[in-house]
C-alpha positions, 0 to 999 in steps of 0.5 A: 499500501505504501508503494503505491501511494508512493508510485501515485505520488512520484506521477503527480509531481511528474505530471506537474513538473515539466517534461524536460527530457522532451527535445526543444524542437519538439516541445516549439512543435508541439505548444506553438511557443519560444520562451526567450529570455530578457533582461530588465534594464541592461540598455542597448542589449535588452530592457521591459517597455511593459507594452506589446514587444514587452521586451527591446533591445538588440538581443530580443529583436535577435531571439524575435528574428530568430522565431519567425525563421524558426516558424517558416522552418517547422510549417506553423505559427509560432508565439514570443514569450518571455521569461525575465532573468539576469547574469546571475541566473540566466544559465540555471532558467535555460537548464530548468526550461525557465527560458528557450533560448537566450541569444547574446551570451558568451561562449564560455568554457564552462557556460558549454558544459552547462549548455548548449550553445549555437553561434557566434550570432553577431560581435560587440566591441569593447569599450573602457568608460573613466570615471570624472576623476580617471584619465582613459588610456588607449591600450588595454595594458596600460590598464594592466595596473593596481592603479585602476580600479573596475566596477564590473557586474558579476557573471559577465564576459567583460568582467571574465576578461579582465581579470584575464587579461588585466590581473593587476587590475582591481576588479569591484562586483556588482549585481547591476549595471547602475551600481556601478555606473553609482560606483564610479560617480562616487569615486570608489572606482576608477573605470568601467568595460562593456560592449560598445553600444552599451558604452555609449548608452551609459556614457550618453545617459550619464554623462556627468559621471565620466571624462571620457570613453575609449576603445581601447587597442588591440580592438578587443571583442567577445563574440555572442551566441545562443543558450539552449539547454542540453536536450540530447536532440540538438535539431534547435541548437542546430538550427540555431547555428545554420542561422548564425551563420547565413545572418553573419554573412549576409550582415542581416543580423546588422538590422536587428542589432541596429535596431535595438541601439536606436529603441533604446534611444541611441545615436548609433551614429556615434558608433565609430567607422570601421567598427564590425558587428 
């Protein structure tokens, strides 16, 4: 009797739990929905609008176009749904099935062990913002000094880059970009490294906090890939991999990125010539 009740309880729990053993492709085809991850306030990458689109920025634009093309491939309409995440929780959200696709994360070795990664989809050049009491430096090597303190968002690829390539610099890790800007404004930190579009956006919204910005040499950029949970199937991963290769080859990824910049209120003419995505 006890064994039977335990079996019934197990069945009930299983019925209430998402079938993570189901291939992502099959799950999307069955439900007609794709859940993309959105970050609440990380302009121009992703930001919540509360309107019909819910999230804007170049990350959501890429995800919407990806889903539109997947809909054509599957031969059925697909709806984009959103799940809010953070840089600290996105891997767990993907693994748990709360998000199907997050189309803008660095394919680090650690993430490759935890997730399927497809890409790169695009590449963003890194930029350094200097606080009011700090000076911009022309080369990355110039920042590799204990007189340089960076205020960085925990979990970002740029934080990992500083730890690996600028080991003599100091790093202050914080949860949100707003906290990093406040650390610069208060003088607790000297510098902030961001992807160039985010760098320009941050500077334009709080110019009083910074003495300037620069793209140090040699130019450094980290390719962005799409993250998916490991499902043992790989059809969705392979579709996104081919999708990314095609979009980069014909540069049709660029309008999706530029529109995301404009949605965030950026002046796209401020992007230096010669920057490639």
